[in-house]
NUVOVEX-321411 format. One record per residue (C-alpha): residue in one letter; x, y, z; residue number from 0. Coordinates in Angstrom, 3 decimals. Example, Ala and Ser with C-alpha at 12.3 -4.5 7.8 and 13.67 -1.06 7.14 Angstrom:
R res        X        Y        Z   n
R   a   12.300   -4.500    7.800   0
R   s   13.670   -1.060    7.140   1
% end
This chain:
R res        X        Y        Z   n
R   m   79.199   59.952  177.221   0
R   p   82.728   60.276  174.888   1
R   a   84.279   63.550  174.693   2
R   r   83.933   63.872  170.948   3
R   v   80.351   63.570  171.107   4
R   h   80.483   66.914  172.691   5
R   l   82.279   68.517  169.913   6
R   w   80.276   67.065  166.688   7
R   g   77.142   68.353  169.035   8
R   a   78.930   71.956  169.245   9
R   a   79.761   71.763  165.501  10
R   v   75.938   71.008  164.614  11
R   y   74.893   74.003  167.155  12
R   i   76.986   76.599  165.968  13
R   v   75.889   75.706  162.433  14
R   a   72.306   75.433  162.920  15
R   s   72.682   79.122  164.926  16
R   f   74.500   80.755  161.652  17
R   v   71.508   79.320  159.587  18
R   l   68.973   80.369  161.903  19
R   a   70.857   84.142  162.097  20
R   y   70.774   84.005  157.918  21
R   v   67.357   83.253  157.870  22
R   g   66.305   85.718  160.432  23
R   l   68.405   88.751  158.885  24
R   s   66.914   87.560  155.624  25
R   h   63.643   88.226  156.475  26
R   l   63.944   91.593  157.497  27
R   g   62.573   93.355  154.981  28
R   a   60.080   90.357  154.033  29
R   s   56.068   90.411  155.043  30
R   t   57.304   88.766  158.651  31
R   t   56.869   90.503  161.636  32
R   n   59.793   92.102  164.013  33
R   g   58.533   89.284  166.511  34
R   q   59.293   86.624  163.995  35
R   v   62.556   87.889  163.340  36
R   a   63.531   88.809  166.746  37
R   t   62.705   85.213  167.656  38
R   t   64.481   83.566  165.144  39
R   i   67.726   85.456  165.783  40
R   g   66.891   84.714  169.772  41
R   l   66.826   81.020  168.737  42
R   a   70.201   81.330  166.870  43
R   v   71.732   83.092  169.908  44
R   i   70.640   80.332  172.105  45
R   g   72.235   77.557  169.627  46
R   f   75.383   79.352  169.373  47
R   s   75.671   79.654  173.221  48
R   k   74.947   75.981  173.769  49
R   g   77.450   75.014  170.917  50
R   l   80.197   77.476  172.978  51
R   h   79.481   75.565  176.096  52
R   s   79.376   71.828  174.407  53
R   i   82.701   72.885  173.550  54
R   s   83.681   73.467  177.245  55
R   r   82.540   70.453  178.350  56
R   y   84.456   68.914  175.550  57
R   a   87.791   70.452  177.195  58
R   e   86.388   69.632  180.612  59
R   l   86.201   65.939  179.649  60
R   k   89.401   65.971  177.816  61
R   k   90.921   66.860  180.921  62
R   i   89.749   64.412  183.060  63
R   e   90.773   61.850  180.333  64
R   n   94.292   63.183  180.455  65
R   e   94.218   62.881  184.139  66
R   k   93.084   59.351  184.368  67
R   s   95.718   58.152  181.917  68
R   l   98.462   59.969  183.997  69
R   y   97.395   57.939  187.364  70
R   r   97.177   54.898  184.780  71
R   d  100.919   55.068  184.224  72
R   l  102.050   55.591  187.740  73
% end
């Protein structure tokens, strides 16, 4: 998979996690249960961590691509 796919995936995960966190926090005083709010915020945390993992994977792939290009130039 190209490295930029991981970068786009990271962006999607991070934006979705902020949306989920906003939805979860905005329903704190509503007629939802605390379990529903906790689940929504938990999903936001998981999405954010997946986004960070995708960014680190992108950095690893870019490093590998750069090393390959160095060896090709030799």
